[in-house]
N, C-alpha and C positions, 0 to 999 in steps of 0.2 A: 173756613175750617175744612171744607171739602177740598179746597185747593191745596192746603197744606198737607192734608192726608194724601192727596194725589202726588204731590212732590216727594213726600216721604216714600211712598210706594215706588215711585220712579227711581229715586236715588238708591233704594234698597235693591231694586231690580238691576240697576246699572252696576252697583258694586258687586252684586252677585255675578253678573255677566263678566265683570272685570276679574273677579276672583277665579271664575271658571277658566277664563282665557289665560290667566297667569298660571293656573294649575296645568292646563293643557301645554302651555309653552314650557313649563318646567319638566313635565313628563317627556315632551319631545326632546328637550335638551338632554335629559337623562338617557333616553333611548339612543340618541346620537352619540353621546359619550360612551355608552356601553358598546355600541357597534364599533366605534373607533378603537376602544380598548381591545375588543375581540379581534379586530383586524390586525392591530399591532401585535397581539399575542400570536396570532396565526403566522404573521410575517416572521416574528422572532423564532417560532417553532420551525418554520420552513428553512430559515437561515441556519439554525442549529443542526437540523437534519442534513442539509446540504453540506455544511461544514464537516459534520461527522462522516458523511458519505465520502467527501473528498479525503478526509484523514484516513478512512478505512482503505480507500483506493491507493493512497500513498503508501500505507503500511503493506498492503498486498504487493505493490510494485517493488518495494524495498526487499520484502521476503523473497520474491521471485528473483531479483537481482542477486541476493545473497546465495540462493540455491544454485543459480547459474554459475556464480563465481566458485562455489564449492565444487560443483561438478567439473568445471574447467580445471581447477587445481588437482582434483582426483585424477582426471584424464592425463594431465601433465605429469603427475607423479607416476602413474602407470606406464606412460610412454618412457619416462626416464628409467624406470626399473627394467622395462623391456630392453631398452638400449644398453643398459649396464649388463644385463644377462647376455645379450648378444655379443657385446664386446668381450665379456669374460669367456664365453664359449668359443668365440673366434680366437682369442689369445690362447686358450687352453688347446684348442685343436691345432692352431698354427704351431704352438710349442711342441705339441705331440708330433705334428707333421715334421717339424724341423728336427726333433729328436729321432724320429724314424729315419729321416734323411741322413742324419749324423751316424746312426747305427748302420745304415746301408753303406755309407761311405767307409766307415771303419771296417765292416765286413768285407767290403770290396778291397780295401787296402790289405787286410789280413789275407784275403784269398790270393791277392797278387804276390804278397810276400811269402805266402805259404810254400809254393813250389820252389821259390828261390832258395829258401833256407832248407 
């Protein structure tokens, strides 16, 4: 009877130890899974942040390029307007110079014809 009691106690202790070991293993597995999930979430967040940073940098570069293109177009338009104004003033002044020359020639001709007539 004592021997059977002893065996029962031993089996209870052994099952208790096995249950404790299983619980510990389950807790360790759960902790490992949680750690892995946290690491995966952190990696995903880092990837999303880096992708968003890359997208922001690309958008900034595109905006800078657009601004540079607009500035270049404005400068080209200003240069064209200045060239047109210069051409117009040169043509006006040259026409006025030519008209002055024509007037001088006509006055010259009249002054030469004047004493003859």
